[in-house]
Residue, then its C-alpha position, 0 to 999 in steps of 0.5 A: k434413352e432414345n433406343r430404350s423408348k422403342l423397346d417393349s416395356k414388358g421386356t422380351d423373353v428369349f429361350t435358346q434350347n441347350l444341349s441338355q439331352g443330346a442323343f445316343y448313337f451306335n455302330f450298327d455292326n456291333k451287337p446288340w445295337n444292330d437289333l432294332r428292338v434293343r434300340q427301341a427298348l433303350s428309347m422307351a427306357l429314357d426318362r425325357d420328362g425327368y431330364l427336362k425337370v432336372q436340367d431345364g429351369t425355364g420349363k420351355g425345353n423339349y425332347f431332342s429328335f433328329i432335328p433338335p429344338g434349337l433348330a426351329p422352325f424345322y423342329l417337330s416335337p415328339r412329345d407335343n406332336k405324337d399324332k405326326y409321329g404315327a406308330a413310332a410315337k410310342y418309342w418317345t414315351r417312357d414305358v419301362k415294362a415295354a422296354r424290359d419286354l423288348l430287351k428280353a425278346a431281343t437279347g434273351s436276358d433281363t439286363l444289358k450291361f454296356k459301356l456308354f462312351c461320352n465326353v465332358d471336357r468339351y461339353g461340360a458339367e451339364a453334359q456330364q449331368a445328362w449322361e449320369l441321368f441317362a445311366a441312372t434312369l435306364k437301370d429301371a428297364g434293365f440297362e446297366a450303363e458303365l460311363v466311360f468319359q473320353e478326352y475330346g480329341s480321342y472321343i472325336q477320332s474314335t467314338f464319334l466315328g463309330k469306332m466303338p468296342e463291341g457292345g458299346c454305344a455313345c452319347g453326345p450332342l453330335i450324332 
């Protein structure tokens, strides 16, 4: 009773950013990911707002950048602070046409088929849903991702260390 009297009667709202978006990562020695335009096209193909609508019931989530939202106060939102991202801000905005144009300029093709390596036995159903959303929405811009789920130990000892087959890339909260 004594401690409860000291609490705010309106309650406290605590939001902890989850891993709902994660990130793509690459072995830059592998084609086509060694071409910056392909990576930029992939970024512009992502439907970050759509992922948040599906995976964040609180409506408080935000885009992952190199420093994720869970690391406040160091996080700077690419969505809410576009002016601070300068010319790179456009790569955080979904623009299917521009993504298709970049992909075509970089590869000479309208489509890119690739293997997307991920883990779900450690990261769970939320991560699997994120990777499936990534693969499904990237199709609009010509990316055709074949999801390859790896057992965690195998994933960490190979994919996470950049040991990916030519043409493949990966998703995960670890980058």
